[in-house]
Kinemage of the C-alpha trace (Angstrom):
@kinemage 1
@onewidth
@group {chain A} dominant
@subgroup {mainchain}
@vectorlist {calphas} color= white
{ca met a 1} P 31.778 16.039 5.003
{ca phe a 2} L 32.281 12.378 5.914
{ca thr a 3} L 30.518 12.791 9.259
{ca glu a 4} L 27.321 14.501 8.024
{ca arg a 5} L 24.185 12.357 7.941
{ca glu a 6} L 22.729 14.435 5.110
{ca ile a 7} L 24.426 16.231 2.221
{ca val a 8} L 23.310 17.889 -0.998
{ca val a 9} L 25.327 17.507 -4.202
{ca lys a 10} L 24.702 20.320 -6.689
{ca gln a 11} L 26.202 20.409 -10.135
{ca thr a 12} L 27.627 23.898 -10.609
{ca lys a 13} L 29.156 23.471 -14.055
{ca ala a 14} L 27.927 21.152 -16.822
{ca leu a 15} L 29.936 22.310 -19.832
{ca gly a 16} L 33.491 21.111 -20.289
{ca arg a 17} L 34.626 19.629 -16.997
{ca asp a 18} L 31.720 19.046 -14.612
{ca glu a 19} L 31.949 20.545 -11.137
{ca phe a 20} L 29.820 19.946 -8.052
{ca ala a 21} L 29.299 21.743 -4.754
{ca ile a 22} L 28.829 19.473 -1.746
{ca glu a 23} L 26.777 21.135 0.986
{ca gly a 24} L 25.323 20.215 4.347
{ca ala a 25} L 21.568 19.935 4.847
{ca ala a 26} L 21.354 23.651 5.752
{ca gly a 27} L 23.409 24.734 2.719
{ca glu a 28} L 26.798 25.147 4.425
{ca pro a 29} L 29.748 24.321 2.127
{ca leu a 30} L 31.422 20.996 2.944
{ca gly a 31} L 33.487 20.405 -0.173
{ca ser a 32} L 33.481 20.105 -3.933
{ca ala a 33} L 33.943 17.561 -6.682
{ca lys a 34} L 35.591 18.129 -10.056
{ca gln a 35} L 35.800 16.022 -13.163
{ca thr a 36} L 39.292 15.022 -14.142
{ca leu a 37} L 40.259 15.382 -17.762
{ca arg a 38} L 43.160 13.294 -18.967
{ca ala a 39} L 44.059 11.828 -22.336
{ca lys a 40} L 42.993 8.333 -21.259
{ca asp a 41} L 39.567 9.720 -20.271
{ca leu a 42} L 39.064 10.994 -23.819
{ca val a 43} L 40.043 7.625 -25.322
{ca lys a 44} L 37.573 5.669 -23.213
{ca ala a 45} L 34.821 8.318 -23.496
{ca ser a 46} L 34.594 8.548 -19.749
{ca arg a 47} L 35.709 10.584 -16.782
{ca gly a 48} L 36.907 10.447 -13.244
{ca val a 49} L 35.929 12.702 -10.364
{ca arg a 50} L 38.068 14.026 -7.525
{ca val a 51} L 36.388 15.090 -4.293
{ca phe a 52} L 37.880 17.866 -2.145
{ca asp a 53} L 37.010 18.834 1.425
{ca his a 54} L 36.188 22.427 2.476
{ca thr a 55} L 39.926 23.233 2.805
{ca gly a 56} L 40.626 22.099 -0.771
{ca ala a 57} L 42.379 18.858 0.191
{ca his a 58} L 41.813 15.938 -2.209
{ca val a 59} L 40.047 13.276 -0.099
{ca leu a 60} L 38.241 10.886 -2.472
{ca thr a 61} L 38.532 9.681 -6.073
{ca val a 62} L 35.881 8.055 -8.253
{ca glu a 63} L 37.345 6.365 -11.328
{ca asp a 64} L 35.847 4.683 -14.363
{ca pro a 65} L 38.612 2.187 -15.212
{ca val a 66} L 38.994 0.902 -18.754
{ca asn a 67} L 36.571 -1.977 -19.335
{ca leu a 68} L 35.334 -3.520 -22.542
{ca val a 69} L 32.138 -5.310 -21.551
{ca arg a 70} L 30.489 -3.741 -18.508
{ca asp a 71} L 30.952 -0.291 -17.013
{ca ala a 72} L 32.621 -0.338 -13.616
{ca tyr a 73} L 33.361 2.434 -11.150
{ca val a 74} L 35.823 2.410 -8.252
{ca val a 75} L 35.596 4.669 -5.189
{ca glu a 76} L 38.959 5.202 -3.479
{ca leu a 77} L 39.917 7.055 -0.329
{ca val a 78} L 43.048 9.188 -0.821
{ca glu a 79} L 44.517 8.977 2.709
{ca pro a 80} L 45.024 6.214 3.667
{ca ala a 81} L 44.885 4.898 0.105
{ca met a 82} L 42.186 2.226 -0.081
{ca glu a 83} L 39.291 1.058 -2.217
{ca leu a 84} L 35.978 1.762 -0.472
{ca ala a 85} L 33.470 0.610 -3.077
{ca arg a 86} L 33.135 -0.871 -6.543
{ca leu a 87} L 30.095 -0.741 -8.831
{ca thr a 88} L 29.714 -2.885 -11.946
{ca lys a 89} L 26.841 -2.424 -14.383
{ca arg a 90} L 24.960 -5.659 -15.019
{ca phe a 91} L 23.142 -6.437 -18.240
{ca ser a 92} L 19.381 -5.965 -17.959
{ca trp a 93} L 16.628 -5.576 -20.515
{ca val a 94} L 14.713 -3.101 -18.409
{ca gly a 95} L 16.030 -0.648 -15.854
{ca ser a 96} L 19.480 -0.314 -14.399
{ca lys a 97} L 21.067 -3.153 -12.416
{ca trp a 98} L 24.365 -2.975 -10.547
{ca asp a 99} L 26.685 -5.309 -8.666
{ca val a 100} L 27.818 -3.340 -5.611
{ca ala a 101} L 30.699 -4.052 -3.239
{ca ile a 102} L 31.082 -1.716 -0.253
{ca ala a 103} L 33.760 -2.265 2.365
{ca gly a 104} L 32.040 -3.392 5.571
{ca phe a 105} L 28.655 -4.108 3.977
{ca pro a 106} L 27.928 -7.640 2.753
{ca asp a 107} L 25.282 -8.198 0.074
{ca ala a 108} L 25.015 -4.494 -0.857
{ca lys a 109} L 22.325 -3.561 -3.377
{ca ile a 110} L 20.922 -0.515 -5.132
{ca val a 111} L 17.134 -0.504 -4.882
{ca gly a 112} L 14.994 1.921 -6.869
{ca glu a 113} L 15.653 4.071 -9.909
{ca pro a 114} L 19.346 4.992 -9.957
{ca phe a 115} L 19.101 6.532 -13.415
{ca asn a 116} L 16.551 9.019 -12.042
{ca leu a 117} L 18.717 9.636 -8.973
{ca asn a 118} L 16.067 8.134 -6.670
{ca tyr a 119} L 17.370 5.010 -4.992
{ca glu a 120} L 18.355 3.371 -1.742
{ca leu a 121} L 21.570 1.548 -0.852
{ca thr a 122} L 20.964 -1.530 1.277
{ca ser a 123} L 23.053 -4.235 2.918
{ca gln a 124} L 21.363 -7.548 3.689
{ca gly a 125} L 18.028 -5.772 3.209
{ca arg a 126} L 18.871 -3.052 5.758
{ca pro a 127} L 18.984 0.568 4.485
{ca ile a 128} L 22.400 2.252 4.420
{ca ala a 129} L 21.566 5.465 2.569
{ca arg a 130} L 18.961 7.109 0.361
{ca val a 131} L 19.577 9.351 -2.672
{ca asp a 132} L 16.795 11.588 -3.989
{ca ala a 133} L 16.875 13.955 -6.951
{ca glu a 134} L 15.931 17.550 -6.211
{ca phe a 135} L 14.445 20.043 -8.625
{ca ser a 136} L 16.840 22.959 -8.780
{ca gly a 137} L 15.026 25.203 -11.242
{ca val a 138} L 14.149 25.229 -14.918
{ca gly a 139} L 17.327 27.027 -15.977
{ca arg a 140} L 19.579 24.538 -14.206
{ca ala a 141} L 17.579 21.614 -15.646
{ca val a 142} L 17.860 22.988 -19.197
{ca met a 143} L 21.633 23.315 -18.721
{ca gly a 144} L 21.779 19.637 -17.650
{ca lys a 145} L 22.741 20.416 -14.048
{ca thr a 146} L 21.622 17.920 -11.426
{ca ser a 147} L 21.069 18.188 -7.680
{ca tyr a 148} L 20.458 15.355 -5.280
{ca arg a 149} L 20.200 14.829 -1.528
{ca val a 150} L 22.068 11.943 0.108
{ca arg a 151} L 20.780 10.781 3.504
{ca met a 152} L 22.867 8.283 5.457
{ca glu a 153} L 21.580 6.008 8.182
{ca pro a 154} L 22.965 6.459 11.718
{ca gly a 155} L 25.934 4.353 12.748
{ca leu a 156} L 28.044 4.683 9.589
{ca asp a 157} L 31.717 5.534 10.040
{ca glu a 158} L 33.604 8.151 8.004
{ca trp a 159} L 34.854 5.643 5.415
{ca gln a 160} L 31.327 4.309 4.873
{ca his a 161} L 30.066 7.896 4.445
{ca ala a 162} L 32.835 8.438 1.884
{ca ala a 163} L 31.829 5.229 0.050
{ca val a 164} L 28.179 6.353 -0.136
{ca ile a 165} L 29.150 9.790 -1.471
{ca gly a 166} L 31.432 8.139 -4.042
{ca ile a 167} L 28.680 5.754 -5.153
{ca ala a 168} L 26.276 8.670 -5.652
{ca leu a 169} L 28.868 10.454 -7.805
{ca ala a 170} L 29.625 7.228 -9.744
{ca ile a 171} L 25.960 6.730 -10.627
{ca asp a 172} L 25.757 10.362 -11.726
{ca met a 173} L 28.877 9.753 -13.875
{ca arg a 174} L 27.161 6.766 -15.513
{ca arg a 175} L 24.001 8.815 -16.176
{ca glu a 176} L 26.050 11.548 -17.804
{ca lys a 177} L 28.088 9.064 -19.854
{ca val a 178} L 24.930 7.447 -21.272
{ca arg a 179} L 23.347 10.860 -21.939
{ca arg a 180} L 26.497 12.096 -23.692
{ca asn a 181} L 26.837 8.936 -25.817
{ca ala a 182} L 23.138 9.019 -26.803
{ca gly a 183} L 23.088 12.628 -27.903
């Protein structure tokens, strides 16, 4: 999964604990992602997500650590244990603005409409990856299930691929958190 230049993330379950299928561009299964549900997640009205490869091994974690002022998300590789990326929501009157730190990419930015799952990750103005929402049918939309395609630029290593996938899941977590708190 961390070597593919293009993946599709499809939400397969939207009630209770969210679950996602991670597929290659041609629809082949590459892995899955599942929401964690712990007591501390209930207290902070948030969630974490664990990503598993096609064998079921836990390979990546996306956490929403406790924060009082601005939402932050941390993407961590499981083996070897290391932080790959950190996103922090910035205050803005209009739109969604983020501070982004990605290992190996200085001056990383999210350009576009992350809340609509249509955005580009850049480093020093150079594209790293593109995320685009995909329509997956009326029934899935009514159930609140999302699908999006992640395209990575050539030349990224496996850890950078993992960081991009984690960032896409973190932004989806933020979308869901805002939707849940508004409704």
